Residue frames as a rotation matrix with the C-alpha (Angstrom) as fourth column:
MET 1
0.606 0.390 0.693 -59.74
0.633 -0.765 -0.123 -73.18
0.482 0.513 -0.710 27.53
PRO 2
-0.501 -0.861 0.085 -57.21
0.648 -0.438 -0.623 -70.41
0.573 -0.257 0.778 28.13
THR 3
-0.400 0.281 -0.872 -57.83
0.802 -0.354 -0.482 -67.91
-0.444 -0.892 -0.084 30.90
ARG 4
-0.928 0.002 -0.371 -58.30
-0.127 -0.941 0.314 -65.02
-0.349 0.339 0.874 28.52
TRP 5
-0.684 0.727 -0.063 -61.46
0.115 0.193 0.974 -66.61
0.721 0.659 -0.216 27.12
TYR 6
-0.179 0.633 -0.753 -63.08
0.975 0.218 -0.048 -66.47
0.133 -0.743 -0.656 30.51
ILE 7
-0.621 -0.089 -0.778 -62.49
0.315 -0.938 -0.144 -62.74
-0.717 -0.335 0.611 30.59
TYR 8
-0.936 0.298 -0.187 -64.21
-0.300 -0.397 0.868 -62.38
0.185 0.868 0.461 27.17
ILE 9
-0.448 0.802 -0.394 -67.11
0.515 0.592 0.620 -64.58
0.730 0.075 -0.679 28.19
THR 10
-0.257 0.323 -0.911 -67.61
0.911 -0.233 -0.340 -62.68
-0.322 -0.917 -0.235 31.43
LEU 11
-0.808 -0.081 -0.584 -67.45
-0.025 -0.985 0.170 -59.34
-0.589 0.152 0.794 29.64
ILE 12
-0.839 0.518 -0.163 -69.93
-0.170 0.035 0.985 -60.48
0.516 0.854 0.058 26.98
ALA 13
-0.292 0.753 -0.590 -72.31
0.830 0.506 0.236 -61.81
0.476 -0.420 -0.773 29.67
ILE 14
-0.429 0.089 -0.899 -72.20
0.635 -0.678 -0.370 -58.51
-0.642 -0.730 0.234 31.56
LEU 15
-0.886 0.054 -0.460 -72.82
-0.311 -0.806 0.504 -56.48
-0.344 0.590 0.731 28.42
PHE 16
-0.697 0.686 -0.208 -75.63
0.228 0.487 0.843 -58.85
0.680 0.540 -0.496 27.39
ILE 17
-0.227 0.628 -0.744 -77.35
0.974 0.150 -0.171 -58.33
0.004 -0.764 -0.646 30.77
ILE 18
-0.612 -0.057 -0.789 -76.94
0.222 -0.970 -0.102 -54.57
-0.759 -0.237 0.606 30.56
ASN 19
-0.928 0.252 -0.275 -78.43
-0.348 -0.326 0.879 -54.58
0.132 0.911 0.390 27.05
LEU 20
-0.511 0.770 -0.382 -81.30
0.608 0.638 0.474 -56.81
0.608 0.010 -0.794 28.19
ILE 21
-0.278 0.382 -0.881 -82.12
0.818 -0.386 -0.426 -54.37
-0.503 -0.840 -0.205 31.01
ALA 22
-0.793 -0.056 -0.606 -82.03
-0.185 -0.927 0.327 -51.47
-0.580 0.372 0.725 28.57
PHE 23
-0.852 0.504 -0.140 -84.37
0.030 0.314 0.949 -53.38
0.522 0.805 -0.283 26.16
PHE 24
-0.245 0.814 -0.527 -86.91
0.871 0.424 0.249 -53.99
0.426 -0.398 -0.812 28.88
THR 25
-0.536 -0.006 -0.844 -86.56
0.502 -0.806 -0.313 -50.41
-0.679 -0.591 0.435 30.23
TYR 26
-0.927 0.215 -0.308 -87.77
-0.372 -0.632 0.679 -49.09
-0.048 0.744 0.666 26.88
GLY 27
-0.556 0.756 -0.346 -90.64
0.292 0.567 0.770 -51.58
0.778 0.327 -0.536 26.95
TYR 28
-0.293 0.422 -0.858 -91.60
0.950 0.031 -0.309 -50.57
-0.104 -0.906 -0.410 30.48
ASP 29
-0.724 -0.003 -0.690 -91.58
0.091 -0.992 -0.091 -46.89
-0.684 -0.129 0.718 29.60
LYS 30
-0.861 0.467 -0.202 -93.71
-0.285 -0.113 0.952 -47.56
0.422 0.877 0.230 26.54
TRP 31
-0.378 0.744 -0.551 -96.15
0.699 0.619 0.357 -49.52
0.607 -0.251 -0.754 28.68
ARG 32
-0.389 0.186 -0.902 -96.33
0.741 -0.519 -0.426 -46.63
-0.548 -0.834 0.064 31.16
ALA 33
-0.919 0.013 -0.394 -96.84
-0.212 -0.859 0.466 -44.16
-0.332 0.512 0.792 28.30
VAL 34
-0.658 0.714 -0.238 -99.78
-0.030 0.291 0.956 -46.14
0.752 0.637 -0.171 26.90
ARG 35
-0.270 0.560 -0.783 -101.28
0.874 0.484 0.045 -46.93
0.404 -0.672 -0.620 30.30
ASP 36
-0.142 0.136 -0.981 -101.02
0.746 -0.636 -0.196 -43.35
-0.651 -0.759 -0.011 31.60
ALA 37
-0.661 -0.162 0.733 -101.84
0.709 -0.455 0.539 -41.55
0.246 0.876 0.415 28.35
ASN 38
0.108 0.835 0.540 -104.94
0.435 -0.528 0.730 -39.84
0.894 0.156 -0.420 29.75
LYS 39
0.595 0.055 -0.802 -103.50
0.799 -0.153 0.582 -38.94
-0.091 -0.987 -0.135 33.13
SER 40
0.933 -0.207 0.295 -102.03
-0.133 -0.958 -0.254 -35.55
0.335 0.197 -0.921 33.82
HIS 41
0.166 -0.914 0.371 -99.08
-0.986 -0.156 0.057 -36.93
0.006 -0.375 -0.927 35.78
SER 42
0.971 0.041 -0.234 -97.39
-0.059 0.996 -0.070 -40.24
0.230 0.082 0.970 35.13
GLU 43
0.446 -0.862 0.241 -94.13
-0.544 -0.047 0.838 -41.58
-0.711 -0.505 -0.490 36.53
ARG 44
0.989 -0.147 0.008 -92.17
0.078 0.478 -0.875 -42.25
0.125 0.866 0.484 33.38
ILE 45
0.269 -0.963 -0.031 -88.51
0.797 0.205 0.568 -42.81
-0.540 -0.178 0.822 32.78
SER 46
0.495 -0.103 -0.863 -86.81
-0.203 -0.979 0.001 -39.52
-0.845 0.174 -0.505 31.80
GLU 47
0.984 -0.172 -0.039 -85.36
-0.016 0.133 -0.991 -39.08
0.176 0.976 0.128 28.33
LYS 48
0.305 -0.921 0.244 -82.01
-0.913 -0.355 -0.201 -38.38
0.272 -0.161 -0.949 29.96
THR 49
0.001 -0.220 0.976 -82.08
-0.611 0.772 0.174 -41.84
-0.792 -0.596 -0.134 31.54
LEU 50
0.804 0.339 0.489 -83.06
0.151 0.679 -0.718 -43.45
-0.576 0.651 0.495 28.23
HIS 51
0.805 -0.576 -0.142 -80.16
-0.422 -0.388 -0.819 -41.66
0.417 0.720 -0.555 26.56
LYS 52
-0.001 -0.806 0.593 -77.78
-0.975 0.133 0.180 -43.06
-0.224 -0.577 -0.785 29.20
TYR 53
0.301 0.175 0.938 -79.06
-0.111 0.983 -0.147 -46.51
-0.947 -0.060 0.315 28.45
MET 54
0.997 0.065 0.051 -78.51
0.047 0.064 -0.997 -45.82
-0.068 0.996 0.061 24.72
PHE 55
0.430 -0.903 -0.006 -74.85
-0.838 -0.396 -0.376 -44.94
0.337 0.166 -0.927 25.46
PHE 56
-0.345 -0.644 0.683 -74.02
-0.877 0.480 0.009 -47.86
-0.334 -0.596 -0.731 27.71
ALA 57
-0.418 0.270 0.868 -76.28
0.211 0.958 -0.196 -50.44
-0.884 0.101 -0.457 26.02
PRO 58
-0.577 0.178 -0.797 -76.68
-0.675 -0.653 0.343 -49.30
-0.459 0.737 0.497 22.40
LEU 59
-0.883 0.234 -0.407 -77.95
-0.178 0.635 0.752 -52.57
0.434 0.736 -0.519 20.92
GLY 60
-0.621 0.678 -0.393 -80.53
0.781 0.492 -0.385 -53.32
-0.068 -0.546 -0.835 23.63
SER 61
-0.396 0.452 -0.799 -81.75
0.118 -0.838 -0.533 -49.73
-0.911 -0.305 0.278 23.57
ALA 62
-0.703 0.078 -0.707 -82.03
-0.677 -0.378 0.632 -49.56
-0.218 0.922 0.319 19.79
LEU 63
-0.838 0.418 -0.351 -83.89
0.211 0.841 0.498 -52.85
0.503 0.343 -0.793 19.67
GLY 64
-0.514 0.644 -0.566 -86.17
0.755 0.026 -0.655 -51.74
-0.407 -0.764 -0.500 22.49
MET 65
-0.566 0.249 -0.786 -86.84
-0.255 -0.959 -0.120 -48.45
-0.784 0.132 0.607 20.76
PHE 66
-0.648 0.259 -0.717 -87.89
-0.753 -0.076 0.653 -50.06
0.114 0.963 0.244 17.47
ILE 67
-0.803 0.391 -0.451 -89.52
0.316 0.919 0.234 -53.28
0.506 0.045 -0.861 18.69
TRP 68
-0.410 0.664 -0.625 -91.64
0.798 -0.070 -0.598 -51.48
-0.441 -0.745 -0.501 21.31
ARG 69
-0.062 0.311 0.948 -92.07
0.758 -0.604 0.248 -48.52
0.650 0.734 -0.198 18.86
HIS 70
0.581 0.205 -0.788 -91.12
0.768 -0.458 0.447 -46.20
-0.269 -0.865 -0.423 21.65
LYS 71
0.359 -0.346 -0.867 -90.16
0.000 -0.929 0.371 -42.60
-0.933 -0.133 -0.334 20.83
THR 72
-0.358 -0.509 0.783 -89.71
0.756 0.334 0.563 -43.39
-0.548 0.793 0.265 17.14
ARG 73
0.382 0.552 0.741 -91.85
0.871 -0.483 -0.089 -40.47
0.309 0.680 -0.666 15.99
LYS 74
0.918 -0.029 -0.395 -90.21
0.199 -0.828 0.523 -37.87
-0.343 -0.559 -0.755 18.22
TRP 75
0.679 -0.663 0.316 -87.40
0.383 -0.047 -0.923 -36.41
0.626 0.747 0.222 16.07
SER 76
0.429 -0.559 0.710 -85.75
-0.726 -0.681 -0.098 -34.46
0.538 -0.473 -0.698 18.94
PHE 77
0.510 -0.215 0.833 -85.27
-0.591 0.617 0.520 -37.74
-0.625 -0.757 0.188 20.73
LYS 78
0.913 -0.034 0.407 -84.42
0.255 0.827 -0.501 -39.76
-0.320 0.561 0.764 17.66
TRP 79
0.699 -0.690 0.186 -81.51
-0.066 -0.322 -0.944 -37.68
0.712 0.648 -0.271 16.35
ARG 80
0.215 -0.595 0.775 -79.94
-0.964 -0.255 0.071 -37.61
0.156 -0.762 -0.629 19.78
ALA 81
0.627 0.130 0.768 -80.48
-0.407 0.895 0.181 -41.36
-0.664 -0.426 0.615 20.12
ILE 82
0.942 -0.310 0.127 -78.69
0.263 0.449 -0.854 -42.00
0.208 0.838 0.504 16.78
LEU 83
0.346 -0.863 0.368 -75.70
-0.504 -0.501 -0.703 -39.90
0.791 0.058 -0.609 17.81
ILE 84
0.170 -0.274 0.947 -75.54
-0.967 0.137 0.213 -41.54
-0.188 -0.952 -0.242 21.24
PHE 85
0.895 0.199 0.398 -75.92
-0.123 0.970 -0.209 -44.99
-0.428 0.138 0.893 19.66
ILE 86
0.752 -0.659 -0.008 -72.87
0.076 0.098 -0.992 -44.32
0.655 0.745 0.124 17.48
LEU 87
0.056 -0.740 0.670 -70.86
-0.801 -0.434 -0.413 -43.09
0.597 -0.513 -0.617 20.45
GLY 88
0.405 0.185 0.896 -71.93
-0.792 0.561 0.242 -46.07
-0.458 -0.807 0.373 22.56
SER 89
0.994 -0.054 0.095 -71.00
0.099 0.817 -0.569 -48.47
-0.047 0.575 0.817 19.75
LEU 90
0.411 -0.897 0.166 -67.57
-0.225 -0.276 -0.935 -46.84
0.884 0.347 -0.315 19.51
LEU 91
0.098 -0.298 0.949 -67.21
-0.993 -0.089 0.075 -47.29
0.062 -0.950 -0.305 23.29
TYR 92
0.797 0.189 0.573 -67.87
-0.265 0.963 0.051 -51.06
-0.542 -0.193 0.818 22.87
ILE 93
0.870 -0.493 -0.008 -65.35
0.188 0.347 -0.919 -51.29
0.456 0.798 0.395 20.05
ALA 94
0.125 -0.838 0.531 -62.71
-0.606 -0.488 -0.628 -49.44
0.786 -0.243 -0.569 22.09
LEU 95
0.377 0.082 0.923 -63.43
-0.893 0.298 0.338 -51.55
-0.248 -0.951 0.185 25.13
PHE 96
0.928 0.050 0.370 -63.01
0.022 0.982 -0.188 -54.80
-0.373 0.182 0.910 23.29
THR 97
0.691 -0.717 0.098 -59.92
0.043 -0.095 -0.995 -53.53
0.722 0.691 -0.035 21.49
ILE 98
0.125 -0.644 0.755 -58.21
-0.853 -0.458 -0.249 -52.47
0.506 -0.613 -0.607 24.71
ILE 99
0.493 0.105 0.864 -59.04
-0.693 0.647 0.317 -55.66
-0.526 -0.755 0.392 26.51
ALA 100
0.983 -0.127 0.134 -57.82
0.183 0.774 -0.606 -57.74
-0.027 0.620 0.784 23.56
TYR 101
0.439 -0.861 0.257 -54.60
-0.254 -0.393 -0.884 -55.80
0.862 0.323 -0.391 23.47
LEU 102
0.108 -0.375 0.921 -54.05
-0.984 -0.175 0.044 -56.11
0.145 -0.910 -0.387 27.20
ILE 103
0.739 0.223 0.635 -54.80
-0.389 0.912 0.132 -59.83
-0.550 -0.344 0.761 27.23
SER 104
0.928 -0.367 0.060 -52.55
0.266 0.542 -0.797 -60.58
0.259 0.756 0.601 24.31
HIS 105
0.252 -0.902 0.350 -49.60
-0.155 -0.394 -0.906 -58.56
0.955 0.174 -0.239 25.62
LEU 106
-0.048 -0.264 0.963 -49.87
-0.951 -0.282 -0.125 -59.18
0.304 -0.923 -0.237 29.35
MET 107
0.591 0.353 0.725 -50.73
-0.613 0.781 0.120 -62.89
-0.524 -0.516 0.678 29.46
């Protein structure tokens, strides 16, 4: 197997782990929301942090959002999440394109 395939496999493994963490972060926040629904103060994950996960791990976050049914009714969150999902997906496409170009021209 050529060396460049190890770079792809490593990158895919890292991105998979990041997306897995994002998926379970949405699940954890949903669990906290349900568990602490009647309490006046609960330690939840901020929307800003969830949006960061959506940017850097768009697939895991989107799956977490819809499988856990977390923040799917809140339109102010949802429209931002869709925009950030698109930007995050473009980031992944650009990342793979740049790496493919560098590997093919430098190796």
